[in-house]
C-alpha positions in Angstrom: -2.1 18.7 30.4 -1.7 19.6 26.6 -3.3 17.2 24.3 -1.1 16.2 21.6 -2.7 15.9 18.1 -1.9 13.6 15.4 -1.2 15.3 12.1 -4.2 15.0 9.7 -3.9 12.2 7.2 -4.7 13.1 3.6 -4.6 11.2 0.2 -1.8 12.1 -2.1 -4.4 14.1 -4.4 -5.6 16.0 -1.2 -2.0 16.9 -0.4 -1.4 18.3 -3.9 -4.5 20.4 -3.7 -3.5 21.6 -0.3 0.0 22.7 -1.5 -1.5 24.3 -4.9 -3.4 26.5 -2.6 -0.9 27.1 0.1 -0.8 30.8 -0.4 -4.7 30.9 -1.4 -6.4 29.3 1.6 -9.6 31.4 1.2 -9.9 30.4 -2.5 -9.4 26.6 -1.4 -12.2 27.0 1.2 -14.7 28.7 -1.3 -14.1 25.8 -3.8 -14.9 23.5 -0.9 -18.1 24.8 -0.1 -19.3 25.7 -3.5 -21.4 23.1 -5.0 -20.4 23.6 -8.6 -16.8 23.5 -7.9 -16.2 19.8 -6.5 -12.7 19.2 -5.0 -10.7 16.3 -3.4 -11.1 18.0 -0.1 -14.8 18.1 0.0 -15.2 15.2 2.0 -12.6 16.4 4.7 -14.0 18.1 7.6 -13.4 21.8 7.7 -11.5 21.5 10.9 -9.0 18.8 9.2 -8.4 21.1 6.2 -7.6 24.1 8.5 -5.3 21.8 10.8 -3.5 20.6 7.6 -2.8 24.0 6.7 -1.7 25.1 10.0 0.0 22.1 11.8 0.9 20.1 8.4 -0.4 16.7 7.3 0.5 13.1 6.7 0.2 11.8 3.1 -1.5 8.3 3.4 0.5 5.5 1.9 -0.8 4.2 -1.4 -1.2 0.5 -1.8 -1.5 -1.5 -4.9 -2.0 -5.4 -5.6 1.3 -7.1 -5.3 2.8 -4.8 -2.6 4.4 -6.4 0.4 2.6 -5.2 3.6 2.8 -5.7 7.5 -0.4 -5.7 9.3 -0.7 -3.8 12.6 -0.9 -7.2 14.5 2.4 -8.4 12.7 1.4 -10.5 9.7 3.3 -9.9 6.5 2.1 -10.7 3.2 1.4 -9.2 -0.4 -1.7 -7.5 -1.4 -3.8 -10.0 -3.6 -7.0 -7.7 -3.7 -7.7 -3.9 -2.7 -11.3 -2.9 -2.8 -12.0 0.6 -1.8 -10.5 0.9 1.7 -10.2 -2.9 2.4 -6.9 -4.9 1.7 -6.7 -8.5 1.5 -3.2 -10.4 1.6 -2.1 -13.7 0.3 -2.2 -15.0 3.8 -5.9 -14.2 3.8 -5.7 -11.2 6.3 -8.5 -8.8 5.4 -8.8 -5.4 7.2 -9.0 -1.6 6.6 -6.0 -0.1 4.7 -5.0 2.0 7.7 -4.2 -1.5 9.7 -1.3 -2.0 7.1 2.0 -0.4 6.4 4.5 -1.0 3.5 7.1 -3.8 4.4 10.6 -2.8 4.5 13.0 -4.6 1.8 14.5 -6.5 4.8 11.2 -7.6 6.1 10.2 -8.6 2.5 13.6 -10.7 2.2 13.0 -12.3 5.6 9.6 -13.4 4.6 10.6 -14.8 1.3 13.1 -16.7 3.0 10.9 -18.0 5.7 8.4 -19.1 3.0 11.0 -20.9 1.0 12.0 -23.0 4.0 8.5 -23.6 5.2 7.6 -24.8 1.6 10.2 -27.4 2.4 9.0 -28.3 5.8 11.8 -26.6 7.7 12.4 -23.5 9.9 14.7 -21.1 8.5 18.2 -22.6 8.4 17.0 -25.8 10.0 19.7 -28.1 8.6 19.7 -31.8 9.1 21.9 -34.7 8.7 22.0 -35.8 5.0 21.2 -32.3 3.6 23.5 -31.3 0.8 25.0 -27.9 0.7 27.1 -25.9 -1.9 29.8 -23.5 -0.9 29.6 -20.3 -3.0 33.3 -19.7 -3.3 34.2 -23.1 -4.9 32.7 -26.2 -6.5 32.5 -27.8 -3.3 29.4 -29.6 -2.4 29.3 -30.9 1.2 26.9 -33.4 2.9 25.9 -32.6 6.5 26.9 -35.0 9.1 25.2 -33.4 12.1 24.3 -30.0 13.3 24.5 -28.8 17.0 25.6 -25.9 19.0 25.7 -23.4 16.2 28.1 -25.5 14.4 27.7 -27.7 11.1 29.7 -30.9 10.8 30.2 -32.2 7.3 30.9 -35.9 6.2 34.2 -34.8 5.1 35.3 -33.9 8.7 35.0 -30.2 7.9 33.0 -28.0 9.9 31.4 -24.3 9.8 29.4 -22.0 11.7 25.6 -21.4 11.1 26.3 -17.8 10.2 28.8 -18.8 7.5 26.0 -21.2 6.1 23.5 -18.4 5.8 25.9 -16.1 4.2 28.1 -18.6 2.0 26.1 -21.8 1.5 23.1 -22.9 -0.6 20.8 -25.7 -0.1 21.3 -28.2 -3.0 19.1 -31.0 -1.8 17.3 -31.8 1.5 18.0 -35.2 3.0 14.4 -36.2 2.8 14.6 -35.6 -1.1 17.6 -37.5 -1.8 16.9 -40.5 -3.9 20.2 -42.2 -2.9 19.1 -42.4 0.7 15.4 -43.3 0.1 16.0 -46.4 -1.9 
């Protein structure tokens, strides 16, 4: 059975060095072993340098403070600290940089939405009786009467589907924050 090798992982700087010496492999290897000519590939095993030239390589992603990342085990957050090869997120996940990948724009949007709802003590689009919603295509403001079976019923006897809420409504006020109900 043939063993499939993963591509060598290199930094952006190492990739540039390899590409700059693509036609001059011997020169690069000479620089690597010469003490008075330090290079960014000096710490790479010789086998990895050779494999990078022959089989190609994968450039390690660069992370910086503020980047949204996903941990290998699924947690998502933004980087609040990066020291050497250790990354710490705003959700206090601390691990080796290789355990993270950049979050996609969709993942970032979903996480920001989840955090917004969680900040208000709700699951995403958890609508309750008394919530006030604004319809984006008019000045209409509606009060939720009840919510069941994927449908929202408003106090003015109108109704709409949950998908319409997500796409065309904005929460103005949650029931628990209404001063007119808490008096």
